[in-house]
C-alpha positions in Angstrom: 120.0 89.0 86.7 118.1 88.0 83.9 114.7 87.7 85.6 113.3 90.3 88.0 110.0 90.9 89.4 107.8 94.2 90.3 104.8 94.1 92.3 101.7 96.1 90.7 98.1 96.8 92.1 99.3 96.1 95.6 100.9 93.0 95.0 97.8 91.7 93.1 99.6 91.9 89.8 103.3 90.6 89.5 105.4 91.7 86.3 108.2 89.1 85.8 110.7 90.8 83.5 112.8 88.7 81.4 116.3 90.0 80.1 118.6 88.5 77.5 118.5 84.6 77.0 116.1 82.9 78.9 117.3 79.0 79.1 117.9 76.3 82.0 120.7 78.7 83.4 117.7 81.1 84.6 115.5 77.9 86.0 116.6 78.6 90.0 116.2 82.6 89.6 112.7 82.5 87.6 111.3 79.7 90.2 112.5 81.8 93.3 111.2 84.9 91.7 107.3 83.9 91.2 107.5 81.5 94.2 108.2 84.7 96.5 105.1 86.4 95.0 101.3 85.8 95.9 100.3 82.6 94.0 96.5 84.1 93.6 98.1 87.2 91.8 97.8 87.9 88.1 101.3 87.5 86.3 102.6 89.5 83.4 105.8 88.1 81.9 107.5 91.0 80.1 109.6 89.6 77.2 110.7 93.0 75.7 114.4 92.5 76.4 114.1 88.6 76.1 116.6 87.6 73.2 116.1 84.0 73.1 114.3 80.9 74.8 114.6 77.3 74.6 112.5 74.2 75.8 113.4 74.4 79.2 112.1 78.0 79.4 108.8 76.8 78.0 108.9 74.0 80.9 109.6 77.1 83.4 106.7 79.1 81.9 104.4 75.9 82.6 105.9 75.6 86.2 104.6 79.3 86.8 101.0 78.6 85.1 100.7 75.6 87.7 102.5 77.8 90.4 99.3 80.4 89.6 96.5 78.2 89.6 96.8 75.8 86.6 93.7 76.6 84.0 92.5 79.0 86.4 96.0 80.8 86.4 95.8 84.4 84.9 99.1 84.7 82.9 99.8 87.3 80.2 103.2 87.3 78.1 103.7 90.5 76.5 106.0 92.5 74.4 107.4 89.4 72.9 110.0 89.2 70.0 109.0 87.8 66.8 111.6 85.0 67.1 110.3 84.2 70.5 106.7 84.7 69.3 107.5 82.1 66.4 108.7 79.5 69.1 105.3 80.1 71.1 103.3 79.2 68.1 104.9 76.3 67.1 104.6 75.2 70.8 100.8 75.7 71.0 101.5 78.2 73.9 98.9 80.8 72.6 96.2 78.1 74.1 97.8 78.3 77.3 98.8 82.0 77.9 97.6 85.2 76.5 100.4 86.2 74.4 101.1 89.5 72.9 
């Protein structure tokens, strides 16, 4: 599965791990992965093993943000490869998420 979750800090922090292509095909798996977790948790999306993302993946991240509390959400996107960072910058996602 290209999306997995790891609970950290007694469930108060959830790491979502993205592997390979992150696109529309992952929509259901991604949603089910984060909806199974505490919505008040802090989320960390680890992109270290991600190779690609498309516009539907951007939409999925926005849905995660809504699930986690909208503007009050605590979501970090870490280990972002250069090609994906470029997409985040063009899409102005740096204003919505903490991205490194």
